Gaussian input, Z-matrix of N, CA and C with variables (Angstrom, degrees):
# hf/3-21g

backbone

0 1
 N
 C     1     B1
 C     2     B2     1     A1
 N     3     B3     2     A2     1     D1
 C     4     B4     3     A3     2     D2
 C     5     B5     4     A4     3     D3
 N     6     B6     5     A5     4     D4
 C     7     B7     6     A6     5     D5
 C     8     B8     7     A7     6     D6
 N     9     B9     8     A8     7     D7
 C    10    B10     9     A9     8     D8
 C    11    B11    10    A10     9     D9
 N    12    B12    11    A11    10    D10
 C    13    B13    12    A12    11    D11
 C    14    B14    13    A13    12    D12
 N    15    B15    14    A14    13    D13
 C    16    B16    15    A15    14    D14
 C    17    B17    16    A16    15    D15
 N    18    B18    17    A17    16    D16
 C    19    B19    18    A18    17    D17
 C    20    B20    19    A19    18    D18
 N    21    B21    20    A20    19    D19
 C    22    B22    21    A21    20    D20
 C    23    B23    22    A22    21    D21
 N    24    B24    23    A23    22    D22
 C    25    B25    24    A24    23    D23
 C    26    B26    25    A25    24    D24
 N    27    B27    26    A26    25    D25
 C    28    B28    27    A27    26    D26
 C    29    B29    28    A28    27    D27
 N    30    B30    29    A29    28    D28
 C    31    B31    30    A30    29    D29
 C    32    B32    31    A31    30    D30
 N    33    B33    32    A32    31    D31
 C    34    B34    33    A33    32    D32
 C    35    B35    34    A34    33    D33
 N    36    B36    35    A35    34    D34
 C    37    B37    36    A36    35    D35
 C    38    B38    37    A37    36    D36
 N    39    B39    38    A38    37    D37
 C    40    B40    39    A39    38    D38
 C    41    B41    40    A40    39    D39
 N    42    B42    41    A41    40    D40
 C    43    B43    42    A42    41    D41
 C    44    B44    43    A43    42    D42
 N    45    B45    44    A44    43    D43
 C    46    B46    45    A45    44    D44
 C    47    B47    46    A46    45    D45
 N    48    B48    47    A47    46    D46
 C    49    B49    48    A48    47    D47
 C    50    B50    49    A49    48    D48
 N    51    B51    50    A50    49    D49
 C    52    B52    51    A51    50    D50
 C    53    B53    52    A52    51    D51
 N    54    B54    53    A53    52    D52
 C    55    B55    54    A54    53    D53
 C    56    B56    55    A55    54    D54
 N    57    B57    56    A56    55    D55
 C    58    B58    57    A57    56    D56
 C    59    B59    58    A58    57    D57
 N    60    B60    59    A59    58    D58
 C    61    B61    60    A60    59    D59
 C    62    B62    61    A61    60    D60
 N    63    B63    62    A62    61    D61
 C    64    B64    63    A63    62    D62
 C    65    B65    64    A64    63    D63
 N    66    B66    65    A65    64    D64
 C    67    B67    66    A66    65    D65
 C    68    B68    67    A67    66    D66
 N    69    B69    68    A68    67    D67
 C    70    B70    69    A69    68    D68
 C    71    B71    70    A70    69    D69
 N    72    B72    71    A71    70    D70
 C    73    B73    72    A72    71    D71
 C    74    B74    73    A73    72    D72
 N    75    B75    74    A74    73    D73
 C    76    B76    75    A75    74    D74
 C    77    B77    76    A76    75    D75
 N    78    B78    77    A77    76    D76
 C    79    B79    78    A78    77    D77
 C    80    B80    79    A79    78    D78
 N    81    B81    80    A80    79    D79
 C    82    B82    81    A81    80    D80
 C    83    B83    82    A82    81    D81
 N    84    B84    83    A83    82    D82
 C    85    B85    84    A84    83    D83
 C    86    B86    85    A85    84    D84
 N    87    B87    86    A86    85    D85
 C    88    B88    87    A87    86    D86
 C    89    B89    88    A88    87    D87
 N    90    B90    89    A89    88    D88
 C    91    B91    90    A90    89    D89
 C    92    B92    91    A91    90    D90
 N    93    B93    92    A92    91    D91
 C    94    B94    93    A93    92    D92
 C    95    B95    94    A94    93    D93
 N    96    B96    95    A95    94    D94
 C    97    B97    96    A96    95    D95
 C    98    B98    97    A97    96    D96
 N    99    B99    98    A98    97    D97
 C   100   B100    99    A99    98    D98
 C   101   B101   100   A100    99    D99
 N   102   B102   101   A101   100   D100
 C   103   B103   102   A102   101   D101
 C   104   B104   103   A103   102   D102
 N   105   B105   104   A104   103   D103
 C   106   B106   105   A105   104   D104
 C   107   B107   106   A106   105   D105
 N   108   B108   107   A107   106   D106
 C   109   B109   108   A108   107   D107
 C   110   B110   109   A109   108   D108
 N   111   B111   110   A110   109   D109
 C   112   B112   111   A111   110   D110
 C   113   B113   112   A112   111   D111
 N   114   B114   113   A113   112   D112
 C   115   B115   114   A114   113   D113
 C   116   B116   115   A115   114   D114
 N   117   B117   116   A116   115   D115
 C   118   B118   117   A117   116   D116
 C   119   B119   118   A118   117   D117
 N   120   B120   119   A119   118   D118
 C   121   B121   120   A120   119   D119
 C   122   B122   121   A121   120   D120
 N   123   B123   122   A122   121   D121
 C   124   B124   123   A123   122   D122
 C   125   B125   124   A124   123   D123
 N   126   B126   125   A125   124   D124
 C   127   B127   126   A126   125   D125
 C   128   B128   127   A127   126   D126
 N   129   B129   128   A128   127   D127
 C   130   B130   129   A129   128   D128
 C   131   B131   130   A130   129   D129
 N   132   B132   131   A131   130   D130
 C   133   B133   132   A132   131   D131
 C   134   B134   133   A133   132   D132
 N   135   B135   134   A134   133   D133
 C   136   B136   135   A135   134   D134
 C   137   B137   136   A136   135   D135
 N   138   B138   137   A137   136   D136
 C   139   B139   138   A138   137   D137
 C   140   B140   139   A139   138   D138
 N   141   B141   140   A140   139   D139
 C   142   B142   141   A141   140   D140
 C   143   B143   142   A142   141   D141
 N   144   B144   143   A143   142   D142
 C   145   B145   144   A144   143   D143
 C   146   B146   145   A145   144   D144
 N   147   B147   146   A146   145   D145
 C   148   B148   147   A147   146   D146
 C   149   B149   148   A148   147   D147
 N   150   B150   149   A149   148   D148
 C   151   B151   150   A150   149   D149
 C   152   B152   151   A151   150   D150
 N   153   B153   152   A152   151   D151
 C   154   B154   153   A153   152   D152
 C   155   B155   154   A154   153   D153
 N   156   B156   155   A155   154   D154
 C   157   B157   156   A156   155   D155
 C   158   B158   157   A157   156   D156
 N   159   B159   158   A158   157   D157
 C   160   B160   159   A159   158   D158
 C   161   B161   160   A160   159   D159
 N   162   B162   161   A161   160   D160
 C   163   B163   162   A162   161   D161
 C   164   B164   163   A163   162   D162
 N   165   B165   164   A164   163   D163
 C   166   B166   165   A165   164   D164
 C   167   B167   166   A166   165   D165
 N   168   B168   167   A167   166   D166
 C   169   B169   168   A168   167   D167
 C   170   B170   169   A169   168   D168
 N   171   B171   170   A170   169   D169
 C   172   B172   171   A171   170   D170
 C   173   B173   172   A172   171   D171
 N   174   B174   173   A173   172   D172
 C   175   B175   174   A174   173   D173
 C   176   B176   175   A175   174   D174
 N   177   B177   176   A176   175   D175
 C   178   B178   177   A177   176   D176
 C   179   B179   178   A178   177   D177
 N   180   B180   179   A179   178   D178
 C   181   B181   180   A180   179   D179
 C   182   B182   181   A181   180   D180
 N   183   B183   182   A182   181   D181
 C   184   B184   183   A183   182   D182
 C   185   B185   184   A184   183   D183
 N   186   B186   185   A185   184   D184
 C   187   B187   186   A186   185   D185
 C   188   B188   187   A187   186   D186
 N   189   B189   188   A188   187   D187
 C   190   B190   189   A189   188   D188
 C   191   B191   190   A190   189   D189

   B1=1.4740
   B2=1.5212
   B3=1.3081
   B4=1.4676
   B5=1.6042
   B6=1.3371
   B7=1.3825
   B8=1.5541
   B9=1.3009
   B10=1.4525
   B11=1.5452
   B12=1.3858
   B13=1.4254
   B14=1.4146
   B15=1.3336
   B16=1.3207
   B17=1.5084
   B18=1.3849
   B19=1.4102
   B20=1.4970
   B21=1.3643
   B22=1.3434
   B23=1.5717
   B24=1.2623
   B25=1.4292
   B26=1.5369
   B27=1.2148
   B28=1.4451
   B29=1.5753
   B30=1.3365
   B31=1.4499
   B32=1.5409
   B33=1.2748
   B34=1.5334
   B35=1.5242
   B36=1.3219
   B37=1.3501
   B38=1.5602
   B39=1.3377
   B40=1.3976
   B41=1.5089
   B42=1.3172
   B43=1.3746
   B44=1.5593
   B45=1.3269
   B46=1.4773
   B47=1.5619
   B48=1.3174
   B49=1.4949
   B50=1.7005
   B51=1.3736
   B52=1.4425
   B53=1.5300
   B54=1.3078
   B55=1.3971
   B56=1.4617
   B57=1.3171
   B58=1.3781
   B59=1.5723
   B60=1.3355
   B61=1.6183
   B62=1.5141
   B63=1.3432
   B64=1.4765
   B65=1.5490
   B66=1.3335
   B67=1.4583
   B68=1.4525
   B69=1.3750
   B70=1.4322
   B71=1.4463
   B72=1.3418
   B73=1.4289
   B74=1.4848
   B75=1.3939
   B76=1.3654
   B77=1.6001
   B78=1.3579
   B79=1.4875
   B80=1.6641
   B81=1.2189
   B82=1.5252
   B83=1.6186
   B84=1.4029
   B85=1.4471
   B86=1.5510
   B87=1.3588
   B88=1.4565
   B89=1.5692
   B90=1.2932
   B91=1.5366
   B92=1.6622
   B93=1.3060
   B94=1.4773
   B95=1.6069
   B96=1.3211
   B97=1.5076
   B98=1.4962
   B99=1.3781
   B100=1.4735
   B101=1.4817
   B102=1.3152
   B103=1.5188
   B104=1.6078
   B105=1.2681
   B106=1.5365
   B107=1.5040
   B108=1.2929
   B109=1.4327
   B110=1.5194
   B111=1.3613
   B112=1.4123
   B113=1.5792
   B114=1.2417
   B115=1.3750
   B116=1.5593
   B117=1.2649
   B118=1.5656
   B119=1.4458
   B120=1.3473
   B121=1.4804
   B122=1.5510
   B123=1.2521
   B124=1.4175
   B125=1.6150
   B126=1.3513
   B127=1.5021
   B128=1.5773
   B129=1.3632
   B130=1.3189
   B131=1.4809
   B132=1.2929
   B133=1.4863
   B134=1.5598
   B135=1.3159
   B136=1.6121
   B137=1.5215
   B138=1.3475
   B139=1.4450
   B140=1.3997
   B141=1.4566
   B142=1.4917
   B143=1.4750
   B144=1.3756
   B145=1.4707
   B146=1.5575
   B147=1.4558
   B148=1.4331
   B149=1.4300
   B150=1.3375
   B151=1.3961
   B152=1.5026
   B153=1.3247
   B154=1.5078
   B155=1.3998
   B156=1.2596
   B157=1.5125
   B158=1.5020
   B159=1.3541
   B160=1.4631
   B161=1.4862
   B162=1.4041
   B163=1.3290
   B164=1.5076
   B165=1.3564
   B166=1.5138
   B167=1.6473
   B168=1.2592
   B169=1.4975
   B170=1.5284
   B171=1.4401
   B172=1.3849
   B173=1.4084
   B174=1.3143
   B175=1.4825
   B176=1.6040
   B177=1.2555
   B178=1.5575
   B179=1.6063
   B180=1.1819
   B181=1.6284
   B182=1.7583
   B183=1.3391
   B184=1.4900
   B185=1.4815
   B186=1.3067
   B187=1.4186
   B188=1.5604
   B189=1.2443
   B190=1.5835
   B191=1.4844
   A1=104.36
   A2=117.96
   A3=123.65
   A4=106.70
   A5=111.96
   A6=114.68
   A7=109.42
   A8=119.63
   A9=124.83
   A10=108.73
   A11=117.97
   A12=120.10
   A13=109.66
   A14=119.57
   A15=126.43
   A16=107.70
   A17=118.80
   A18=121.02
   A19=112.66
   A20=122.45
   A21=130.18
   A22=110.37
   A23=119.15
   A24=120.92
   A25=112.84
   A26=116.91
   A27=120.65
   A28=111.73
   A29=117.98
   A30=123.24
   A31=110.56
   A32=117.91
   A33=123.35
   A34=106.26
   A35=122.56
   A36=122.24
   A37=112.74
   A38=114.22
   A39=121.01
   A40=111.44
   A41=122.17
   A42=126.10
   A43=111.96
   A44=118.38
   A45=121.38
   A46=110.38
   A47=114.71
   A48=115.21
   A49=106.57
   A50=115.54
   A51=116.81
   A52=110.68
   A53=119.29
   A54=122.97
   A55=115.61
   A56=119.94
   A57=129.37
   A58=110.95
   A59=109.59
   A60=113.35
   A61=114.36
   A62=111.70
   A63=116.30
   A64=112.97
   A65=114.83
   A66=121.94
   A67=117.09
   A68=115.37
   A69=121.71
   A70=113.56
   A71=117.76
   A72=121.47
   A73=115.28
   A74=118.48
   A75=125.93
   A76=109.00
   A77=113.21
   A78=121.77
   A79=106.59
   A80=112.82
   A81=117.49
   A82=107.80
   A83=112.79
   A84=115.77
   A85=112.76
   A86=115.25
   A87=124.68
   A88=105.20
   A89=116.18
   A90=119.07
   A91=107.84
   A92=113.51
   A93=113.26
   A94=116.38
   A95=107.29
   A96=110.72
   A97=118.07
   A98=112.23
   A99=113.06
   A100=113.00
   A101=119.08
   A102=124.05
   A103=107.60
   A104=109.21
   A105=116.10
   A106=112.26
   A107=115.48
   A108=118.64
   A109=107.73
   A110=115.38
   A111=122.43
   A112=110.32
   A113=111.50
   A114=119.70
   A115=112.32
   A116=121.48
   A117=117.71
   A118=110.29
   A119=117.39
   A120=122.09
   A121=107.96
   A122=122.70
   A123=124.24
   A124=115.68
   A125=109.94
   A126=112.91
   A127=112.36
   A128=116.86
   A129=119.45
   A130=109.06
   A131=120.26
   A132=121.41
   A133=110.15
   A134=106.50
   A135=115.76
   A136=112.48
   A137=117.54
   A138=116.25
   A139=114.44
   A140=120.32
   A141=126.58
   A142=108.90
   A143=123.50
   A144=127.78
   A145=109.19
   A146=111.60
   A147=110.92
   A148=110.80
   A149=126.54
   A150=130.58
   A151=112.74
   A152=113.91
   A153=119.51
   A154=112.22
   A155=119.12
   A156=130.53
   A157=109.50
   A158=122.29
   A159=127.60
   A160=107.33
   A161=119.43
   A162=126.46
   A163=113.85
   A164=113.88
   A165=111.94
   A166=112.00
   A167=116.18
   A168=117.77
   A169=108.66
   A170=121.15
   A171=117.71
   A172=110.35
   A173=123.46
   A174=126.31
   A175=105.99
   A176=117.53
   A177=124.02
   A178=110.44
   A179=111.65
   A180=119.25
   A181=103.74
   A182=106.62
   A183=114.26
   A184=109.93
   A185=118.94
   A186=128.73
   A187=108.05
   A188=116.03
   A189=115.05
   A190=107.17
   D1=132.82
   D2=-177.40
   D3=-95.64
   D4=152.04
   D5=178.06
   D6=-117.84
   D7=126.02
   D8=-177.80
   D9=-87.09
   D10=124.34
   D11=176.64
   D12=-106.36
   D13=147.11
   D14=-178.14
   D15=-115.66
   D16=129.08
   D17=-179.49
   D18=-72.52
   D19=153.61
   D20=-170.95
   D21=-58.07
   D22=-34.25
   D23=174.90
   D24=-61.81
   D25=-42.88
   D26=-178.79
   D27=-74.56
   D28=-31.59
   D29=172.81
   D30=-63.05
   D31=-35.81
   D32=-179.87
   D33=-73.70
   D34=-24.49
   D35=179.50
   D36=-86.11
   D37=-23.61
   D38=-178.42
   D39=-77.66
   D40=-29.19
   D41=-173.34
   D42=-60.73
   D43=-49.92
   D44=177.03
   D45=-58.15
   D46=-40.24
   D47=-173.86
   D48=-72.64
   D49=-35.59
   D50=173.65
   D51=-59.74
   D52=-41.73
   D53=176.51
   D54=-59.96
   D55=-44.11
   D56=176.40
   D57=-60.03
   D58=-46.72
   D59=-179.37
   D60=-66.42
   D61=-31.09
   D62=174.79
   D63=-66.41
   D64=-39.29
   D65=172.32
   D66=-60.91
   D67=-44.61
   D68=174.41
   D69=-62.65
   D70=-43.41
   D71=173.20
   D72=-56.20
   D73=-41.54
   D74=-179.07
   D75=-62.19
   D76=-44.67
   D77=-178.01
   D78=-66.18
   D79=-43.71
   D80=-177.37
   D81=-61.34
   D82=-41.27
   D83=-179.09
   D84=-61.88
   D85=-38.15
   D86=-179.42
   D87=-68.15
   D88=-46.11
   D89=-177.61
   D90=-60.51
   D91=-47.46
   D92=-175.94
   D93=-64.95
   D94=-18.75
   D95=171.64
   D96=-70.32
   D97=-30.15
   D98=-177.06
   D99=-94.07
   D100=-9.81
   D101=177.98
   D102=-81.96
   D103=119.87
   D104=-179.98
   D105=-67.23
   D106=144.25
   D107=178.13
   D108=-100.83
   D109=143.93
   D110=-176.20
   D111=-99.81
   D112=156.65
   D113=-179.98
   D114=-122.11
   D115=141.48
   D116=175.48
   D117=-60.85
   D118=-33.82
   D119=-170.46
   D120=-62.00
   D121=-19.93
   D122=178.27
   D123=-74.28
   D124=-17.04
   D125=179.86
   D126=-92.35
   D127=172.19
   D128=-170.10
   D129=-80.56
   D130=-38.04
   D131=177.00
   D132=-134.28
   D133=86.28
   D134=178.82
   D135=-64.14
   D136=-36.00
   D137=-178.22
   D138=-63.45
   D139=-42.26
   D140=174.56
   D141=-59.31
   D142=-51.33
   D143=179.21
   D144=-47.90
   D145=-51.72
   D146=-173.17
   D147=-71.91
   D148=-37.16
   D149=172.97
   D150=-53.51
   D151=-46.45
   D152=178.59
   D153=-62.65
   D154=-45.65
   D155=177.14
   D156=-57.90
   D157=-46.55
   D158=-179.02
   D159=-63.95
   D160=-48.63
   D161=178.40
   D162=-59.07
   D163=-44.40
   D164=-178.65
   D165=-72.85
   D166=-26.65
   D167=178.03
   D168=-75.14
   D169=-26.93
   D170=172.53
   D171=-76.20
   D172=-35.45
   D173=-172.03
   D174=-77.64
   D175=-41.49
   D176=-178.25
   D177=-126.90
   D178=78.56
   D179=-175.35
   D180=-64.49
   D181=139.94
   D182=177.86
   D183=-59.06
   D184=146.72
   D185=176.63
   D186=-79.92
   D187=138.27
   D188=174.91
   D189=-115.96

């Protein structure tokens, strides 16, 4: 297993980036709190929706 070392100059550049990412993460968490979650029970035919979703995922798998 190889270990990647980062020079001190690059570490200094990564610290502000890490701080900004932490701020963005905090804002995202606050945003996700106010977004309502939906439930399939609220719809007229939840079983059809679920089956359609599963079929679509099988036909068109999400790209990673």
